[in-house]
VOBA-1610 file (N, C-alpha, C; in pm, whole numbers, padded with zeros to 5 digits, always signed):
BEGIN
Met+16436+08429+07226Met+16355+08426+07104Met+16264+08304+07101Arg+16322+08189+07149Arg+16242+08067+07149Arg+16120+08083+07240Ile+16139+08150+07354Ile+16029+08172+07448Ile+15925+08264+07386Leu+15974+08371+07317Leu+15883+08465+07252Leu+15802+08395+07143Ser+15871+08310+07066Ser+15803+08237+06958Ser+15695+08146+07012Lys+15728+08077+07121Lys+15629+07988+07183Lys+15509+08067+07237Thr+15537+08183+07292Thr+15430+08267+07348Thr+15335+08314+07238Ile+15396+08360+07124Ile+15314+08406+07012Ile+15229+08291+06958Ser+15290+08174+06947Ser+15217+08058+06897Ser+15101+08022+06989Ala+15124+08031+07119Ala+15019+07999+07216Ala+14904+08098+07207Val+14940+08227+07188Val+14836+08330+07177Val+14753+08308+07053Leu+14821+08279+06940Leu+14748+08256+06814Leu+14658+08133+06825Leu+14710+08029+06890Leu+14631+07907+06907Leu+14509+07933+06994Leu+14528+08010+07101Leu+14417+08044+07190Leu+14313+08127+07118Ala+14357+08221+07035Ala+14265+08305+06959Ala+14183+08223+06862Ala+14252+08129+06793Ala+14181+08043+06698Ala+14082+07954+06771Phe+14125+07905+06886Phe+14038+07816+06966Phe+13914+07892+07014Ser+13937+08016+07057Ser+13826+08097+07106Ser+13729+08130+06995Phe+13782+08153+06875Phe+13697+08188+06762Phe+13607+08071+06724Cys+13659+07951+06733Cys+13584+07833+06692Cys+13494+07778+06802Trp+13521+07820+06924Trp+13446+07764+07037Trp+13299+07805+07030Pro+13206+07714+07050Pro+13063+07748+07042Pro+13026+07856+07143Gln+12928+07940+07105Gln+12882+08045+07196Gln+12820+07984+07321Ser+12837+08053+07433Ser+12772+08007+07555Ser+12623+08026+07543Ala+12549+07960+07631Ala+12402+07970+07630Ala+12358+08114+07652Asp+12431+08185+07742Asp+12396+08325+07770Asp+12420+08413+07649Ser+12532+08388+07578Ser+12562+08468+07459Ser+12460+08443+07350Gln+12423+08316+07333Gln+12324+08283+07232Gln+12190+08347+07264Lys+12154+08345+07392Lys+12028+08407+07434Lys+12030+08556+07406Ala+12143+08621+07437Ala+12154+08765+07413Ala+12140+08796+07264Asn+12203+08713+07180Asn+12192+08733+07035Asn+12049+08716+06986Asp+11982+08612+07038Asp+11843+08588+06999Asp+11755+08705+07036Glu+11779+08764+07153Glu+11698+08875+07199Glu+11723+09000+07115Gln+11849+09018+07074Gln+11881+09135+06991Gln+11817+09123+06853Glu+11803+09001+06803Glu+11748+08980+06670Glu+11596+08974+06670Ala+11535+08969+06788Ala+11389+08961+06797Ala+11324+09088+06744Thr+11209+09074+06681Thr+11136+09187+06625Thr+11052+09255+06733Pro+11077+09384+06763Pro+10998+09454+06865Pro+10853+09470+06817Ile+10759+09441+06904Ile+10617+09454+06869Ile+10539+09484+06997Ile+10439+09571+06985Ile+10358+09606+07102Ile+10210+09582+07079Trp+10171+09568+06952Trp+10029+09551+06919Trp+10017+09472+06790Arg+09912+09389+06780Arg+09884+09317+06657Arg+09735+09332+06626Asp+09704+09355+06501Asp+09564+09373+06459Asp+09480+09255+06509Pro+09381+09281+06593Pro+09301+09172+06651Pro+09197+09114+06557Gly+09180+09175+06439Gly+09078+09124+06347Gly+08939+09161+06394Asp+08847+09066+06384Asp+08708+09090+06425Asp+08698+09084+06577Ile+08701+09201+06640Ile+08704+09209+06787Ile+08581+09145+06849Ala+08467+09157+06786Ala+08343+09104+06841Ala+08341+08952+06851Thr+08438+08886+06789Thr+08444+08739+06796Thr+08553+08690+06890Arg+08624+08779+06955Arg+08733+08739+07045Arg+08676+08668+07168Asp+08743+08564+07212Asp+08697+08484+07326Asp+08753+08541+07456Leu+08669+08617+07528Leu+08713+08676+07653Leu+08692+08583+07773Arg+08638+08467+07747Arg+08630+08367+07856Arg+08772+08322+07891Tyr+08856+08306+07789Tyr+08994+08262+07812Tyr+09097+08368+07776Gly+09059+08468+07696Gly+09153+08574+07662Gly+09276+08522+07591Pro+09396+08558+07638Pro+09519+08512+07573Pro+09546+08363+07593Gly+09465+08299+07675Gly+09480+08155+07698Gly+09384+08075+07612Ala+09354+07953+07654Ala+09265+07864+07581Ala+09227+07748+07673Pro+09114+07681+07647Pro+09073+07569+07733Pro+09179+07461+07745His+09245+07428+07633His+09343+07320+07636His+09475+07361+07701Leu+09492+07491+07728Leu+09612+07539+07793Leu+09593+07561+07943Ala+09471+07551+07990Ala+09440+07579+08130Ala+09509+07480+08223Pro+09537+07521+08346Pro+09605+07433+08441Pro+09519+07312+08478Ile+09586+07199+08500Ile+09517+07074+08531Ile+09564+07021+08666Ala+09469+06990+08755Ala+09501+06934+08887Ala+09551+06790+08871Pro+09626+06740+08966Pro+09661+06802+09095Pro+09777+06901+09082Phe+09780+06996+09178Phe+09883+07099+09181Phe+09975+07075+09302Thr+10105+07080+09276Thr+10203+07055+09382Thr+10286+07180+09408Phe+10295+07218+09532Phe+10371+07337+09572Phe+10519+07320+09538Ile+10580+07428+09485Ile+10724+07429+09457Ile+10797+07521+09554Lys+10760+07650+09550Lys+10826+07745+09641Lys+10743+07873+09651Glu+10765+07947+09758Glu+10698+08075+09777Glu+10776+08186+09707Asp+10701+08280+09650Asp+10760+08396+09583Asp+10729+08519+09670Lys+10831+08581+09724Lys+10811+08692+09818Lys+10824+08829+09753Asp+10834+08834+09620Asp+10841+08962+09549Asp+10702+09024+09539Gly+10698+09158+09527Gly+10571+09227+09506Gly+10487+09238+09632Glu+10368+09296+09615Glu+10278+09319+09728Glu+10188+09200+09757Ser+10149+09126+09653Ser+10052+09018+09670Ser+10120+08888+09710Pro+10049+08805+09789Pro+10103+08672+09821Pro+10113+08589+09693Lys+10227+08522+09672Lys+10247+08441+09552Lys+10329+08317+09585Phe+10307+08214+09506Phe+10391+08095+09515Phe+10383+08020+09382Asp+10480+07933+09359Asp+10486+07855+09236Asp+10437+07712+09261Val+10370+07656+09160Val+10325+07518+09167Val+10355+07448+09034Lys+10341+07317+09035Lys+10352+07237+08913Lys+10221+07161+08898Asp+10167+07160+08774Asp+10039+07091+08755Asp+10061+06948+08708Ala+09950+06878+08672Ala+09957+06736+08636Ala+10042+06710+08513Arg+10056+06812+08425Arg+10137+06796+08304Arg+10280+06841+08322Gly+10313+06885+08444Gly+10448+06931+08470Gly+10471+07076+08437Val+10365+07149+08401Val+10376+07292+08370Val+10390+07370+08500Lys+10482+07466+08500Lys+10502+07551+08618Lys+10408+07670+08611Trp+10347+07704+08725Trp+10251+07814+08733Trp+10286+07906+08849Ser+10267+08036+08826Ser+10278+08134+08934Ser+10137+08160+08985Val+10114+08137+09113Val+09982+08153+09173Val+09981+08280+09258Lys+09886+08368+09229Lys+09873+08493+09304Lys+09742+08491+09383Leu+09749+08534+09509Leu+09631+08540+09595Leu+09598+08686+09628Gly+09482+08706+09687Gly+09446+08841+09733Gly+09361+08918+09633Glu+09345+09047+09659Glu+09253+09129+09581Glu+09297+09153+09438Glu+09424+09128+09407Glu+09471+09146+09269Glu+09431+09029+09178Ala+09403+08914+09235Ala+09380+08794+09154Ala+09265+08810+09057Gln+09152+08859+09104Gln+09036+08878+09016Gln+09058+08991+08917Ala+09104+09105+08966Ala+09122+09222+08880Ala+09218+09192+08766Glu+09327+09124+08795Glu+09425+09093+08692Glu+09369+08999+08588Thr+09287+08904+08630Thr+09226+08810+08536Thr+09139+08883+08435Val+09062+08982+08479Val+08980+09061+08388Val+09066+09153+08302Ala+09161+09221+08364Ala+09243+09320+08292Ala+09320+09255+08177Thr+09372+09134+08197Thr+09445+09069+08088Thr+09356+09049+07966Arg+09229+09017+07991Arg+09137+08991+07880Arg+09099+09120+07806Leu+09079+09227+07879Leu+09044+09354+07814Leu+09160+09408+07732Val+09281+09400+07786Val+09399+09446+07712Val+09419+09361+07587Trp+09408+09231+07602Trp+09426+09138+07489Trp+09318+09154+07383Ser+09197+09190+07423Ser+09084+09193+07331Ser+09103+09289+07215Val+09182+09395+07234Val+09200+09494+07128Val+09339+09489+07066Gly+09408+09376+07082Gly+09531+09355+07009Gly+09662+09366+07086Tyr+09655+09397+07216Tyr+09778+09407+07294Tyr+09814+09270+07353Phe+09938+09258+07395Phe+09985+09131+07449Phe+09960+09126+07600Ala+09922+09009+07646Ala+09898+08989+07789Ala+09928+08844+07822Glu+09966+08820+07944Glu+09995+08684+07986Glu+09866+08609+08019Glu+09869+08479+08002Glu+09754+08397+08035Glu+09721+08411+08184Ala+09593+08407+08216Ala+09549+08413+08355Ala+09424+08328+08371Tyr+09427+08237+08467Tyr+09313+08149+08496Tyr+09280+08162+08644Tyr+09153+08180+08673Tyr+09112+08207+08811Tyr+09036+08088+08870Phe+09069+08054+08994Phe+09001+07949+09067Phe+08944+08008+09196Glu+08814+07990+09216Glu+08754+08038+09342Glu+08810+07961+09460Lys+08836+07832+09440Lys+08907+07754+09541Lys+08976+07637+09473Val+09093+07604+09521Val+09174+07499+09459Val+09264+07437+09566His+09285+07307+09554His+09368+07237+09652His+09512+07231+09602Ile+09606+07261+09693Ile+09749+07259+09660Ile+09817+07153+09748Leu+09878+07056+09685Leu+09948+06951+09760Leu+10078+07004+09818Arg+10111+06957+09938Arg+10237+06990+10007Arg+10252+07139+10031Leu+10142+07208+10050Leu+10148+07352+10074Leu+10193+07378+10217Pro+10306+07446+10236Pro+10354+07475+10372Pro+10286+07599+10428Lys+10326+07639+10544Lys+10276+07762+10603Lys+10341+07879+10533Leu+10261+07961+10466Leu+10313+08073+10388Leu+10346+08192+10478Ser+10441+08274+10434Ser+10475+08394+10510Ser+10373+08505+10484Arg+10302+08497+10370Arg+10198+08594+10336Arg+10076+08520+10280Gly+09958+08578+10304Gly+09836+08522+10244Gly+09776+08405+10317Arg+09808+08388+10445Arg+09753+08274+10520Arg+09601+08281+10532Glu+09547+08404+10525Glu+09402+08420+10537Glu+09328+08361+10417Phe+09399+08331+10310Phe+09335+08272+10191Phe+09354+08121+10183Val+09411+08062+10290Val+09442+07919+10289Val+09375+07849+10406Ser+09309+07736+10376Ser+09247+07656+10482Ser+09351+07561+10541Pro+09323+07504+10657Pro+09420+07414+10721Pro+09457+07293+10635Arg+09371+07254+10543Arg+09396+07135+10462Arg+09453+07167+10323Gly+09505+07286+10307Gly+09570+07321+10180Gly+09477+07369+10071Met+09353+07405+10108Met+09260+07461+10010Met+09283+07612+10003Val+09310+07660+09881Val+09340+07801+09860Val+09218+07869+09799Met+09185+07988+09849Met+09068+08061+09803Met+09110+08179+09716Gly+09046+08192+09598Gly+09070+08307+09511Gly+09212+08312+09455Ala+09243+08221+09362Ala+09380+08210+09311Ala+09385+08235+09161Arg+09480+08319+09119Arg+09506+08341+08977Arg+09630+08263+08937Phe+09615+08179+08834Phe+09726+08097+08784Phe+09782+08159+08656Glu+09913+08178+08653Glu+09982+08234+08536Glu+10096+08139+08499Pro+10099+08090+08373Pro+10198+07988+08338Pro+10336+08045+08309Arg+10434+07957+08314Arg+10569+07986+08269Arg+10599+07890+08154Arg+10568+07937+08031Arg+10582+07853+07912Arg+10729+07846+07868Glu+10768+07729+07821Glu+10907+07708+07780Glu+10946+07790+07657His+10849+07819+07569His+10882+07893+07447His+10877+08045+07468Ile+10848+08087+07590Ile+10843+08231+07621Ile+10952+08264+07721Lys+11047+08347+07680Lys+11155+08388+07767Lys+11130+08530+07817Arg+11138+08548+07946Arg+11111+08677+08008Arg+11237+08763+08003Gly+11230+08871+07925Gly+11345+08959+07907Gly+11347+09074+08005Ala+11404+09184+07962Ala+11422+09301+08048Ala+11292+09381+08060Ser+11291+09472+08158Ser+11180+09566+08171Ser+11190+09669+08059Trp+11078+09727+08022Trp+11081+09835+07923Trp+11013+09959+07978Asp+11062+10073+07935Asp+11022+10202+07989Asp+10914+10265+07902Trp+10812+10325+07965Trp+10706+10393+07891Trp+10761+10507+07805Asp+10872+10566+07847Asp+10926+10683+07777Asp+11045+10651+07686Lys+11097+10529+07694Lys+11211+10489+07610Lys+11185+10350+07555Asn+11135+10346+07433Asn+11102+10219+07368Asn+11091+10244+07218Pro+11079+10139+07137Pro+11075+10158+06991Pro+10945+10216+06937Phe+10849+10248+07024Phe+10716+10286+06977Phe+10675+10427+07017Gln+10772+10510+07049Gln+10742+10644+07098Gln+10650+10722+07004Asp+10550+10787+07063Asp+10456+10875+06993Asp+10364+10802+06895Thr+10361+10670+06900Thr+10270+10595+06812Thr+10134+10580+06878Arg+10031+10561+06797Arg+09897+10541+06853Arg+09891+10408+06929Glu+09975+10311+06887Glu+09974+10181+06953Glu+10024+10191+07098Leu+10133+10265+07119Leu+10182+10284+07255Leu+10083+10366+07336Asn+10033+10474+07278Asn+09937+10558+07350Asn+09807+10485+07379Gly+09768+10394+07290Gly+09648+10315+07316Gly+09664+10229+07439Leu+09784+10172+07457Leu+09810+10091+07576Leu+09808+10177+07702Lys+09862+10298+07692Lys+09858+10390+07806Lys+09713+10420+07845Ile+09630+10442+07744Ile+09489+10472+07771Ile+09420+10356+07841Leu+09455+10234+07804Leu+09397+10117+07871Leu+09438+10113+08018Met+09560+10155+08048Met+09604+10159+08188Met+09521+10261+08266Ile+09491+10374+08202Ile+09411+10477+08268Ile+09266+10432+08280Leu+09213+10372+08174Leu+09075+10324+08176Leu+09052+10223+08288Leu+09153+10138+08313Leu+09142+10036+08417Leu+09182+10089+08555Asn+09222+10216+08561Asn+09271+10276+08686Asn+09391+10199+08743Asn+09482+10163+08656Asn+09604+10095+08700Asn+09698+10196+08764Tyr+09702+10199+08896Tyr+09784+10298+08964Tyr+09931+10254+08975Asp+09961+10133+08931Asp+10097+10081+08946Asp+10161+10055+08810Ala+10136+10145+08714Ala+10192+10129+08579Ala+10337+10175+08574Arg+10420+10104+08648Arg+10562+10137+08655Arg+10642+10056+08554Lys+10761+10105+08524Lys+10853+10032+08435Lys+10874+09890+08485Glu+10885+09873+08614Glu+10914+09741+08672Glu+10805+09639+08643Asn+10685+09687+08609Asn+10574+09596+08578Asn+10556+09575+08428Asn+10650+09628+08351Asn+10652+09605+08205Asn+10765+09508+08173Arg+10737+09414+08086Arg+10839+09313+08053Arg+10837+09284+07904Val+10958+09267+07847Val+10968+09221+07708Val+10967+09069+07710Leu+10866+09010+07648Leu+10856+08865+07640Leu+10906+08820+07503His+11007+08736+07502His+11063+08687+07377His+10993+08556+07342Val+10909+08564+07240Val+10824+08451+07201Val+10867+08401+07064Lys+10906+08274+07059Lys+10954+08215+06933Lys+10843+08131+06869Asp+10813+08161+06744Asp+10712+08086+06669Asp+10771+07951+06627Ser+10702+07843+06662Ser+10755+07709+06636Ser+10763+07676+06488Glu+10678+07737+06406Glu+10676+07707+06263Glu+10774+07792+06184Ser+10770+07924+06205Ser+10857+08013+06128Ser+10996+08027+06189Gly+11007+08001+06319Gly+11134+08019+06387Gly+11164+08163+06422Ile+11071+08254+06389Ile+11089+08397+06416Ile+11058+08427+06563Thr+11143+08506+06625Thr+11122+08545+06764Thr+11074+08690+06770Glu+10968+08712+06844Glu+10914+08847+06865Glu+10950+08896+07004Ala+10984+09024+07013Ala+11004+09088+07143Ala+10875+09160+07178Gln+10784+09088+07241Gln+10651+09141+07272Gln+10657+09230+07395His+10632+09358+07377His+10632+09454+07487His+10498+09445+07560Thr+10506+09395+07683Thr+10385+09355+07756Thr+10382+09419+07895Val+10262+09456+07941Val+10243+09493+08082Val+10212+09362+08153Thr+10306+09314+08232Thr+10295+09180+08291Thr+10234+09178+08430Asp+10207+09292+08488Asp+10140+09296+08619Asp+10025+09395+08608Leu+09903+09341+08600Leu+09783+09423+08585Leu+09692+09409+08706Gly+09749+09377+08821Gly+09668+09353+08940Gly+09614+09477+09008Ala+09686+09589+08999Ala+09645+09712+09069Ala+09544+09789+08985Thr+09435+09724+08950Thr+09334+09780+08859Thr+09194+09764+08917Leu+09098+09825+08845Leu+08955+09815+08878Leu+08922+09866+09018Gly+08995+09970+09058Gly+08966+10038+09183Gly+08980+10186+09162Arg+09046+10256+09253Arg+09070+10400+09241Arg+09219+10425+09218Ala+09251+10498+09113Ala+09391+10535+09089Ala+09431+10646+09185Gly+09553+10641+09229Gly+09602+10743+09322Gly+09748+10718+09353Gly+09808+10810+09426Gly+09947+10797+09461Gly+09967+10733+09596Leu+10092+10695+09624Leu+10127+10641+09754Leu+10088+10740+09863Gly+10013+10692+09960Gly+09966+10780+10068Gly+09826+10832+10045Gly+09774+10814+09924Gly+09639+10859+09891Gly+09537+10747+09904Lys+09418+10770+09853Lys+09309+10673+09866Lys+09300+10582+09743Arg+09410+10523+09707Arg+09410+10434+09592Arg+09363+10294+09636Ser+09309+10221+09539Ser+09259+10087+09572Ser+09258+10002+09446Lys+09231+09874+09463Lys+09222+09781+09350Lys+09109+09683+09376Asn+09048+09638+09267Asn+08937+09543+09276Asn+08828+09592+09371Asn+08786+09717+09351Asn+08685+09776+09438Asn+08587+09853+09350Leu+08469+09797+09327Leu+08372+09857+09237Leu+08329+09995+09283Glu+08302+10011+09410Glu+08258+10141+09462Glu+08360+10250+09433Asp+08487+10218+09454Asp+08593+10315+09426Asp+08607+10341+09276Phe+08591+10237+09197Phe+08601+10252+09051Phe+08491+10347+09001Leu+08371+10332+09056Leu+08259+10415+09015Leu+08275+10560+09062Ser+08355+10581+09165Ser+08369+10715+09221Ser+08467+10802+09142Thr+08539+10743+09049Thr+08638+10819+08975Thr+08587+10858+08837Arg+08645+10965+08782Arg+08612+11009+08648Arg+08714+10953+08550Phe+08697+10984+08423Phe+08789+10931+08323Phe+08838+11044+08233Val+08767+11076+08128Val+08805+11187+08041Val+08757+11317+08105Met+08850+11410+08124Met+08817+11538+08185Met+08797+11648+08080Gly+08857+11630+07964Gly+08847+11732+07860Gly+08964+11721+07763Val+08980+11822+07680Val+09087+11826+07582Val+09171+11952+07605Glu+09302+11933+07610Glu+09394+12045+07632Glu+09407+12130+07505Asp+09467+12248+07520Asp+09486+12338+07406Asp+09574+12277+07297Asp+09663+12185+07336Asp+09752+12124+07237Asp+09690+12002+07169Gly+09562+11974+07198Gly+09495+11863+07134Gly+09513+11730+07205Ser+09569+11730+07323Ser+09585+11607+07400Ser+09469+11592+07499Val+09443+11470+07539Val+09330+11441+07628Val+09373+11458+07774Glu+09288+11524+07851Glu+09312+11536+07995Glu+09233+11426+08065Phe+09305+11340+08137Phe+09241+11230+08209Phe+09242+11254+08359Asp+09149+11192+08427Asp+09146+11194+08573Asp+09240+11082+08621Tyr+09369+11113+08620Tyr+09469+11011+08653Tyr+09590+11078+08715Asp+09608+11060+08844Asp+09720+11120+08915Asp+09771+11019+09016Thr+09892+10965+08992Thr+09947+10863+09081Thr+10070+10914+09157Arg+10084+11047+09166Arg+10198+11102+09240Arg+10178+11082+09390Pro+10286+11055+09465Pro+10275+11037+09610Pro+10211+11159+09676Thr+10130+11135+09777Thr+10062+11243+09846Thr+10060+11215+09996Lys+10034+11319+10073Lys+10028+11308+10220Lys+10154+11238+10273Leu+10138+11133+10354Leu+10255+11066+10409Leu+10338+10999+10301Gly+10273+10968+10189Gly+10346+10906+10078Gly+10452+10998+10021Ala+10433+11130+10039Ala+10530+11227+09988Ala+10664+11214+10060Leu+10664+11147+10175Leu+10790+11126+10247Leu+10883+11033+10171Ser+10829+10967+10069Ser+10914+10880+09987Ser+11020+10961+09913Ile+11007+11095+09916Ile+11109+11180+09855Ile+11243+11161+09926Leu+11238+11107+10049Leu+11361+11078+10122Leu+11438+10963+10057Tyr+11370+10888+09971Tyr+11436+10784+09891Tyr+11416+10822+09745Pro+11501+10911+09692Pro+11482+10971+09559Pro+11452+10874+09446Pro+11521+10759+09435Pro+11491+10670+09321Pro+11346+10625+09318Tyr+11291+10592+09434Tyr+11152+10547+09440Tyr+11057+10663+09410Tyr+11083+10778+09471Tyr+10996+10893+09451Tyr+10993+10935+09305Arg+11111+10941+09242Arg+11117+10980+09101Arg+11040+10881+09014Gly+11050+10752+09048Gly+10978+10651+08971Gly+10828+10667+08982Gln+10780+10703+09102Gln+10637+10722+09123Gln+10585+10845+09047Val+10663+10951+09047Val+10624+11072+08975Val+10630+11048+08824Lys+10731+10977+08781Lys+10755+10954+08638Lys+10641+10874+08574Lys+10587+10775+08645Lys+10484+10691+08583Lys+10358+10772+08554Glu+10330+10873+08635Glu+10213+10958+08611Glu+10238+11050+08492Lys+10358+11106+08483Lys+10390+11194+08371Lys+10389+11120+08239Ser+10424+10991+08242Ser+10430+10912+08119Ser+10294+10897+08054Met+10188+10915+08130Met+10053+10895+08078Met+09990+11024+08025Arg+10067+11131+08017Arg+10014+11259+07970Arg+10037+11278+07819Arg+09974+11386+07767Arg+09995+11432+07629Arg+09962+11325+07525Ile+09848+11260+07544Ile+09800+11162+07447Ile+09703+11230+07352Pro+09731+11230+07221Pro+09646+11299+07124Pro+09504+11243+07119Val+09410+11330+07088Val+09269+11291+07077Val+09251+11177+06978Glu+09320+11185+06863Glu+09300+11083+06760Glu+09345+10945+06806His+09446+10939+06894His+09489+10810+06947His+09387+10755+07045Ala+09328+10844+07124Ala+09225+10802+07218Ala+09101+10754+07144Ser+09066+10822+07038Ser+08950+10781+06958Ser+08972+10645+06893Trp+09096+10622+06850Trp+09130+10495+06785Trp+09109+10377+06878Val+09164+10385+06999Val+09147+10272+07092Val+09002+10263+07140Gly+08935+10377+07151Gly+08794+10376+07188Gly+08708+10307+07085Ser+08741+10328+06956Ser+08663+10264+06849Ser+08679+10113+06853Met+08795+10064+06894Met+08814+09920+06906Met+08738+09864+07027Leu+08750+09931+07139Leu+08681+09885+07260Leu+08529+09884+07242Ser+08478+09979+07163Ser+08333+09987+07142Ser+08279+09867+07066Gln+08365+09789+07003Gln+08321+09672+06928Gln+08297+09550+07017Leu+08340+09558+07142Leu+08317+09447+07235Leu+08169+09437+07268Thr+08116+09316+07270Thr+07975+09295+07303Thr+07958+09280+07454Asp+07834+09295+07500Asp+07807+09275+07642Asp+07839+09133+07684Glu+07815+09037+07596Glu+07843+08898+07628Glu+07993+08877+07649Gln+08074+08940+07566Gln+08220+08929+07583Gln+08264+08988+07717Leu+08211+09103+07751Leu+08248+09165+07878Leu+08203+09080+07996His+08083+09023+07985His+08037+08933+08091His+08130+08812+08103Asp+08176+08760+07990Asp+08268+08645+07992Asp+08396+08678+08068Ala+08448+08800+08047Ala+08572+08840+08113Ala+08555+08840+08264Phe+08442+08889+08312Phe+08420+08895+08457Phe+08379+08759+08514Arg+08306+08679+08434Arg+08274+08543+08478Arg+08401+08461+08495Ala+08497+08482+08407Ala+08624+08409+08415Ala+08697+08438+08546Ala+08668+08553+08607Ala+08735+08593+08731Ala+08646+08573+08854Gly+08533+08506+08837Gly+08449+08472+08952Gly+08370+08584+09014Tyr+08345+08693+08941Tyr+08264+08802+08995Tyr+08116+08763+08991Asn+08040+08814+09088Asn+07896+08786+09087Asn+07826+08880+08988Arg+07699+08855+08963Arg+07626+08930+08860Arg+07615+09078+08891Thr+07590+09110+09017Thr+07573+09251+09053Thr+07699+09331+09029Val+07811+09279+09077Val+07938+09348+09060Val+07976+09353+08912Thr+07953+09244+08841Thr+07983+09240+08697Thr+07907+09348+08622Ser+07777+09360+08649Ser+07695+09462+08583Ser+07744+09601+08614Gly+07785+09624+08739Gly+07836+09756+08777Gly+07961+09793+08701Tyr+08053+09699+08689Tyr+08177+09725+08616Tyr+08150+09745+08467Ile+08065+09662+08409Ile+08039+09673+08266Ile+07975+09806+08232Asn+07880+09851+08313Asn+07817+09982+08289Asn+07920+10094+08296Ala+08011+10084+08393Ala+08114+10187+08408Ala+08211+10185+08290Leu+08249+10066+08246Leu+08340+10054+08132Leu+08274+10107+08004Arg+08146+10076+07987Arg+08074+10126+07869Arg+08074+10279+07866Glu+08054+10340+07980Glu+08053+10486+07987Glu+08192+10541+07954Arg+08296+10477+08002Arg+08431+10525+07974Arg+08465+10508+07825Ile+08422+10399+07768Ile+08447+10377+07626Ile+08373+10482+07543Ser+08252+10514+07585Ser+08173+10617+07515Ser+08242+10753+07521Gln+08307+10782+07634Gln+08379+10908+07644Gln+08491+10916+07543Leu+08556+10802+07517Leu+08663+10800+07416Leu+08608+10819+07276Thr+08499+10752+07246Thr+08444+10759+07110Thr+08381+10894+07082Arg+08344+10970+07187Arg+08283+11102+07167Arg+08386+11213+07148Leu+08513+11182+07168Leu+08616+11285+07157Leu+08626+11340+07015
//
């Protein structure tokens, strides 16, 4: 009995101790994320006054040299590595053909009220202590000068949460979700997969309120030709962008038919041998279907408020020359007109 009594006392003491023990950092983080307010769009106000030179960023938030190499990031298709700037801010640096396209895409998405990560483009920038990279060596000079780099910050007040699914989220069938889908189609984003969507938990320093901002965090596979694995898809290619159509018509059910097909084709169809990947590729294309005309008109009406100067600013921020910039702007204007004419 004495042993049983001691055992019961120990259990009760342990239970009381556990109850009073402070939550772990992981538990607290999980609770904060559960309490965050889901949001996918915020009224942008006067769209014609939005600053597309910096988009979701700002001059005082831009990276400051010197930049020191931290480590290489081998995830994804594009060459990437992390650096630290003069203020100690950590930045993800992306090289290659996605760098320019993503810089523009973040600004266009942000301009009409959607969330996007900051992106700053450098035509050339020096990186201290840059080692020999496993990818992207063609963009690096022998003395550590990097050509065509997109800088994306890792802010302390922004916590990167889980991926979110186009078909399973708090915004199903809303014009706000469908508006974001339309932007992916308008930009010919052929890689609009769940894995490229992220919930960013952003805490307001004044109110203390945390928002769960549903964001497309990888917009690099844009401004080219949409297509499936094995097809003639491309990114950051004006000629290919001009060769594609946008609005094809209106279906009998009142949804818009777009020229957007990212299903695997030709040799890419062999990905069916790896079912999870194949299903994911097929699913992302299906997710962009059955968008009502009124939702397309809504996002088109917002995009139509952008001025030519704003659009030029977006492309200037990404280092495009005048000829290419004019080509893209004319094409975007035509696509926006197709939405407003629905």
